[in-house]
Every structure is written in structure tokens, then in C-alpha cells.
C-alpha positions in Angstrom: 0.7 -10.4 16.5 3.6 -8.5 15.1 5.9 -10.5 12.8 9.3 -9.1 12.3 10.9 -10.6 9.2 14.7 -10.3 9.0 16.1 -11.4 5.7 19.4 -11.3 3.9 22.3 -13.5 2.8 24.0 -16.1 4.9 26.4 -14.6 7.5 24.8 -11.2 7.5 24.0 -11.6 11.2 20.3 -12.4 11.1 20.2 -14.9 13.8 22.3 -12.9 16.3 20.3 -9.8 15.7 16.9 -11.7 15.8 17.8 -13.3 19.1 18.6 -9.9 20.7 15.4 -8.3 19.3 13.3 -11.2 20.6 14.8 -10.9 24.0 14.4 -7.2 24.1 10.7 -7.2 23.0 9.7 -10.5 24.6 8.9 -12.0 21.2 9.4 -15.6 20.1 12.4 -16.4 17.9 11.7 -18.5 14.8 14.9 -18.7 12.9 15.4 -20.3 9.4 17.1 -23.4 10.7 14.3 -24.6 12.9 12.4 -25.9 9.9 15.4 -26.6 7.7 17.1 -28.8 10.4 13.8 -30.5 11.2 13.3 -31.5 7.6 16.9 -32.4 7.0 16.4 -35.2 9.6 14.1 -36.9 7.2 14.7 -35.4 3.7 17.7 -34.5 1.7 18.2 -30.7 1.6 16.7 -29.4 -1.6 15.1 -32.7 -2.5 11.7 -32.6 -4.3 9.2 -31.0 -2.0 11.7 -29.9 0.7 11.2 -26.2 0.4 7.4 -26.5 -0.2 7.1 -28.5 3.0 9.3 -26.0 4.9 7.0 -23.2 3.7 3.9 -25.1 4.6 5.1 -25.7 8.1 6.2 -22.0 8.5 2.8 -20.7 7.3 0.9 -23.0 9.5 2.9 -21.8 12.5 2.4 -18.2 11.7 -1.3 -18.7 11.1 -1.8 -20.4 14.5 0.4 -17.9 16.3 -1.7 -15.0 14.9 -4.9 -16.8 15.8 -3.7 -17.5 19.4 -2.6 -13.9 20.0 1.1 -14.6 20.3 2.5 -11.1 20.9 5.3 -11.2 18.4 7.7 -13.4 16.5 11.1 -12.6 14.9 11.6 -14.7 11.8 14.8 -15.0 9.8 15.3 -16.4 6.4 17.4 -16.1 3.3 15.2 -14.5 0.6 15.9 -15.5 -3.0 14.4 -13.1 -5.5 11.7 -14.6 -7.6 12.0 -18.0 -6.0 10.6 -16.9 -2.6 8.1 -14.3 -3.9 5.1 -16.7 -3.7 6.0 -17.6 -0.1 6.3 -14.0 0.9 2.9 -13.2 -0.6 1.4 -16.2 1.2 3.1 -15.1 4.4 1.6 -11.6 4.2 -1.9 -13.0 3.5 -1.7 -15.5 6.3 -0.6 -13.0 8.9 -2.7 -10.0 7.9 -5.9 -11.9 7.2 -5.7 -13.1 10.8 -5.2 -9.6 12.2 -1.4 -9.5 12.4 1.1 -7.1 11.1 4.5 -7.6 9.5 7.7 -5.5 9.4 10.3 -6.5 6.8 13.9 -5.6 7.5 16.7 -6.6 5.2 20.0 -7.2 6.9 23.0 -6.9 4.6 26.7 -6.2 4.6 29.5 -6.1 2.1 30.6 -9.3 0.4 34.1 -9.2 2.0 32.5 -9.0 5.4 30.2 -11.9 4.7 33.2 -14.0 3.7 34.9 -13.2 7.0 31.7 -13.9 9.1 30.8 -17.2 7.3 33.7 -19.1 9.0 32.6 -17.9 12.5 32.4 -20.8 15.0 28.9 -19.7 16.1 27.5 -20.9 12.7 28.4 -24.5 13.5 25.6 -25.0 16.0 22.9 -24.8 13.3 24.9 -26.5 10.5 24.9 -23.3 8.5 27.1 -22.8 5.5 30.6 -22.2 7.0 33.0 -22.2 4.0 33.9 -19.2 2.0 33.8 -21.3 -1.1 30.2 -22.5 -0.4 29.1 -19.0 0.3 30.7 -17.6 -2.9 29.0 -20.4 -4.9 25.6 -19.4 -3.5 26.2 -15.7 -3.9 27.2 -16.3 -7.6 24.4 -18.7 -8.5 21.4 -17.2 -6.6 20.0 -13.7 -6.1 20.0 -13.7 -2.3 21.1 -10.1 -1.8 18.1 -8.3 -3.3 15.4 -6.5 -1.4 11.8 -7.8 -1.6 10.6 -5.3 -4.1 6.9 -5.7 -3.6 6.8 -4.9 0.1 7.6 -2.0 2.3 11.0 -3.1 3.5 13.7 -1.4 5.6 17.4 -2.1 5.1 20.2 -2.1 7.6 23.7 -2.3 6.2 25.8 -3.6 9.1 29.3 -4.0 7.7 30.7 -1.4 10.1 28.1 -1.7 12.8 28.3 -3.7 16.0 25.6 -6.2 16.8 24.2 -3.8 19.4 24.1 -0.9 17.0 22.3 -3.1 14.4 19.9 -4.3 17.0 19.2 -0.7 18.1 18.5 0.4 14.5 16.1 -2.6 14.1 14.3 -1.8 17.3 13.8 1.8 16.2 12.2 0.5 13.0 10.0 -2.0 14.8 8.8 0.4 17.4 8.1 3.1 14.9 6.2 0.8 12.4 
């Protein structure tokens, strides 16, 4: 199995790009809000154990997908430096120890562009952060724009790229890796 991990700040376009990549390659799409929204039906977001349970579910899915020879998955999430490092290490171990491979691609754009995109109507479907104030608070209080510094990671800066141009760059990376 090939796992494509798209990570970056909210409103960078991860879901839109991931959906197009998955359709193009015939991969499954496993976006951040599948587990977040599942858990929010039972638990308060950020409550004790919320993120641990989210990570456990994700790792189990990746383990089973690798064992059952799923061709590929495109996974999106917001990486927070230091906070998510243990999860990323477990993810690598889970996938590679079962014969899979991983490609990490950071999707990023300038802050002003993030602030424009965050209010887009398309974000409503998954109850994503949709206010500029909420995004600014997150950007100012958490390190969610850094690259994962202990993995080989590609970066696509898409401030001035169309969705299609960004997808094409990502596909080039995935196919070459």
C-alpha cells in the first residue's frame, strides 16, 4: 500500500487536493475530519483522550489497510510540530512494518491566502474552522505551519497555483517516489 500524507494548516486546500489525487490514482480518501467528526459525536473536541483515540483509530485503519493490500490511501491532517511527532513515528512504523510505503507532502500557502480561503462555503460540510479569527488564533497559538523535520517531506506552496496545478505537482511527486 502507498500512503500519501498531505499535511498543512487549515484552509491550505488539503481536502480538495487529496480528493483529486485519490480520484486520479484510484486511491481511497481518508481525510482528517472522518475521525474528528466521528469522535465529536460522542466526545467534546479536545477533551481528555480525544486526540489519543483519534490517533488509535487512524493507526488501526492504516494497519488493516496495509495488511489487506489496499492499493493506496490519501490521508490529510493538520500537523502540529512536537505535538504530533509521536503519531507520525507510529504511523511510519505501522505502515512500513506491514510492507507499505509513505510519501509526505506539505501543502502550504501564505497567511493572507489562508485567511481568504477559510471562509469558503465548501468548508461548512465538514464543520471545519471557518472564521478568520479562529484561524488566526490557531496560527498564533500552535505551530501548524512547520514541516515534519524528521521525515523526507516534499512541499507545495500553492498560494498562486490553481487546484489543478497543485494536484499535478503532487501527482508528479507521488509517481516519482
